[in-house]
N, C-alpha and C positions, 0 to 999 in steps of 0.2 A: 374343610373346605378350599380346594385348591379355586374356584371360581362357581360363582351360582348365579342364573339368571331368573329373574322373578318376572313375571307377565301377569300384568292384571288384566282376565278376560273381560271384567266388566268395564274396564275402561273402552275396551275394543269393541263392545256391545254398542256403549254409548256413542261410540266415534261413528259407528255404523247408521244410528237412529239420526245422529245428526247430517251425516252425511245424505240419507234416505230424505230426511225431511227439506235436505236446502236440492235435490234435486227433481222430485217431484212433481209433476205424475211419472217422471221417466222411475223403471223399474232400477234395483240395486244388486248389480252382482259384484262378487266378494273374490276377490282375486290373494288366492293363498300360495302361490307357485314359491319356488325356494324357500320351502318348508315356513310355508306364512311368514316370508322375509324374515327368516330366522327367530319367530316367536313360536313355532313348535306345530308342524301341520294337523294333525287329528285333533287335538284340544282348541285350537281356534277354531277349526272350520265347525267340531262341534257348537261351539259357542254360538256361531254366525248364524248357523244353517237357520233358526227359527224367523231370522231377521232380512234375508236377501231372496232374491229371486234365484240363486244360482251359485255353484262356485268354479273359479277358473284355475287353471294348475297349468303348468308349463308342459308337463312330461308325462307321460301314461302311468310309470308307477306311482305318481303321486294319484292320479285317480284311483287305480288299484287300492292304493293305503287307504283312501278315502272308503271307497267301498269294504273293504276286510273291514273297517272301523264302524262299518252298519247304517253308512250315512248312504238313504238312499234317493236325495233331491237330483236335480239337474246337476250334470258335470262339464264342463265345456272345456276341453284340451286344445290351448293355443300353441301349442309348440306340434313340430314334426314326430308324426311315429312311422317307426321302421314298415316294410311290408311284413317282415317276418311276427310284428303283434296285433297284427290287424285282426285277428279273430280275435283275441284277448280284449282289444279296444270294445268290438263288439260285444260280447259276452258281458263286458262291465256296463255298457249301457249309456257310453259317454259321447256326445258331440264331438266329431271331430273338426280341424283347421283343414280346409282342402283349397287350395290356389291353383292346382295343376288339372289339364283337362284330359292328359294324353294318357301315359302307362301307368300312373302312379292312381287318376281318377279312375281308371279301366279296373285297377286291383280293389281298390275300394270299394268300387258295384260289384266285383265277382264275390267279397265277402258277404255283402249282405245278400245276393243272389243265393248264393250257397247253402247261409243260414235262414234262409227263408223271412227275413226281416230286414227292413229297410233300415239304412245308415244314417242316423242324423247327421249333416253335416254343415258349419259355420263356413259362408265363402270370406277369405280373407280379401282385402282390394288393399292395391299397392297406391297410395295417394300421394308418394313423397320423401318416403322416410328409406324407400330403399332395402331391404328387407327380406319379408316374406309378403308376399300377395301376386296376385292375379292385376299387371298393369291397368289402370283403371280407363285405358283407352280401350281395352279389349277385353274391360268385364263385363258389358253390357251382354256380349256375347256366349259370356263364361257362364253366367245366371241363368241365363236360357237354358244353355245345355243341363246344367243342372237339375233345374226344375222338369226337365223334359226325362230325366233319366228314373227310371221306375224304382231304382235301388238305392235314391238318395231323399232323403226327407230333409229338403232346404230348410233349416230352420231360421237361418239369421246371415246378413252379411255385413261385414265391420272392416272399420281401418283402425290406423294409429296414428297422431299427431309428432310431428318433426320438432315442434318449438312452442308447445303450448302453456308451457309456466312463462312465455313472455308476451305480455300486455303490446307490448308498441311491433311486434311481428305480426305482419298481413299473411303471414303463408298459412297459418290455421283455416282463415277464410276460404281461404283459395282453394287447401286440399277437401274442406267441407263440399265446397261446390262442386269438386270434381268426383267425391264419393256420391253427393246428392244426383248429379247426373249420370253417374256409373249406375244406379240403384232405383232410378226411377221408373222402371218399367215391371219391379216388383211387386208383388203381390201384398194388398194390406198384410194378412197374415204372416207376412216373411219379415221378422222385427230386423230393423238396421241399430248399429250400435257405433258408435266412434268416439266417444270421451273416454279418458281414464279421468283421476284422482283431479290433475291441474285442470284442464280441459273443463272439467263437470263443474269447477267453480269460476274460473275464468271468463269462459267464454259458453255462459245458457245456452246459447243456439246449437249446441254441439250435442245436448246429452239426448237426443231422438227418443228411443223406445226404452234405450236401456242405457246404464253408466257403469264401467268396470273400476271398481276402485280398489287400488290396490296402497299404498302406500299410507295412505291419509286414513284407513282402519287403525295401523297404527300409531297413531297419532302423530307420525312425520309431515312435515309439511313438504309437499314436491319441489317448493324453492321458496326462497325471501319474497319472492313477490308477492306467490300465492299467500303466504301467512299474514304478510303487512293489508292486502284488499280485504280477504276475510274476516281479520281480527274487526278493521276498522266497519265490516258487517255486522259485528258480533258476533262471529261464528269462531268457535274455537273448539281444538283437538286436545286431547288427553294423551301423552309419551302412557306407552303401554308396557313397555321395558327397561326393567333396572338390569345393570352387569354389577358384580362387585365381588373383589375377592379380600384377603388378606395379607398383613404384612408378615412375613414369614423370618426375616433376619434381618440386621441391624447393623451399619459400619458405622465407623468414625472414620472420616478421610480427611487427611492435613490438606490445608490450600497446597494447589499445586498438582496434586494428584490424580491422576485421573480414574473412569469408572466405566467397563465395560469393554466390548469390542472394538477396535480400531481406534480405540482412546479418543471417540469423539467428545466427550466430554471431560473439563479439567475443573477442578473445585476451586473458586476464586477467595473460600476462606473455609476456615476448617469448617466442616458438615456433616449432618450425619442422613446417612442414607438407610433407606428400606427398600429390601429386596421383595417383589411379588413373585410367586409362584405360577404366572403365565406370560407367555408371550406370542409370536404370530401364528402359533401350533394352535393357541387356544382363541383367535380371533382379533389378538391386539396388532395394528398395524407396526411394520418393523420401524415407519419413521416416526412413531409418536414420540420417541425420546427427545428431547429436545423443544418441542413443538405442542405437544397434550398435556392437559391438566387432569388430576383424579380430587377427590375428597376424603379427607382426613379428618374425623371428628369436627365434619360441618366445616372446615377452611380447604380451599385450594391450594394443589400443592403442583408443582412441576414433576412431570416425567421426563426422565434426563437420562442420558447416554442412550445406546443403541440397542433397542428391544433386542433380546433372544428368542430362541426359539421355544423355549420355556420359562423364560425370565424376562423380568423387567425391574426397573429402578426408579424411586420416588425420593426429592427432597422433603427431608424433614424439618430442616431446621426452622421453617413457620409454625410448627405444632411441637414443640418442646416434651409435652406430654405424651406423646404419641408412641408407642411401644410395638413389639412382636403381637401377633393375634387380633389387632386391631381392623376393623372391615374397612375397604379402601374403596368407593364408590366411582368406576370407570364413568355410567350412564346412570342417571337419577339424582335422587334427591339425600342429602343429609344435612337435618336442620333446614337452616334456610338457604343454602345454599344448592344449586343444581348444574350439573352439565347435561346434555341434549346426545342423541347419537348425531345430532347435525354441526353441535359442537365439537365432538370429536374430530366428526368427518373433516370438517374446515381446517382443521387445526393439522389433520394428516394428507391435506390437499386432495380431499374427496368428500363425497357424498355422504348424509346417513344413510342414504339406500345401502351402500356399499358395506359400510360398518356391520347392519345387523345382518342382510343377507348372508353374510362371511361367517357369523358366528355359528362353531362346527357344532354338529347334533349331539356333540360329545358329552359337551358343555352343558351341566344338569341343569334343568328348568324347572321351575316350582311355582304353579300357576294358584291365583286366587281370587277374586272378586266374582267369581258367577256370573250370573247372567247379565250382571249389573243394572 
């Protein structure tokens, strides 16, 4: 084993149930973009399908993969779909995100007209992220145009918050007010949704008809503030992913000698080093050496030196009995000790989201836990 990811599908399902109970009566949508945040698109989607209203992906190819896997539930493509792929999108019976009133919208409508079936669309409204979306001041007119287009089935309108992880920011309420004003004329049959995991937790007024939950499904908190607030309210999430490798070689390094490229680490004392067969090509951040830790035989050991493309190093001095072949836990538990994706992210000056989302699809994934 070079490395292996263990995914607890039961934990993901239990997190979905926890979040569903929290946001009810709003419905729950599961965001499985980015290979289900590195956890595996199809297995995770299959586990979640009975427990959520729909699946949300970023790219059309993700939606097609879900259809090819036999999932026939509602799927919303959050990102842009090239005009050349609109026939595929229509055939896959997915809801497109639309934020354009001109050429692209006409192209989408022409596909529905030619294929003699309306195109389901979700209108994206920009209320302050300045990413994708109809400017909120122009949204009411755009929504009227969409609703009047016979080739469109306007299923919903949605927005995204910029600072929902922060309770001391008033901008979330300002964005919500912009969104509600922009969608005030919508028929009650057209759903409105705005909250992702953090907003659903910290800003109950944003839950509206549906909540798009992503990172929380995988047992990773959107921010320390959301974790603290939810734990105080008795809400707990279960991390679903463990990442392990093994020691493949050992070296004894004399005091003063260096380890790895750039000679960025020097031994302050005679040190026993373990070599790991993974590096940044397998998803371990290049700057993890000197900042992050791993678990060996239930004890925390530092990663040292510069992470290579396919190799990394750990200091084994505190675990004298460690040997080649021993398991090394980068994310997960070993005995009473544990390291979370957020722990590894913080050590590498990033966030847990990025750590799991960048785990390569080529790293083997083993699934356990069933329906939870």
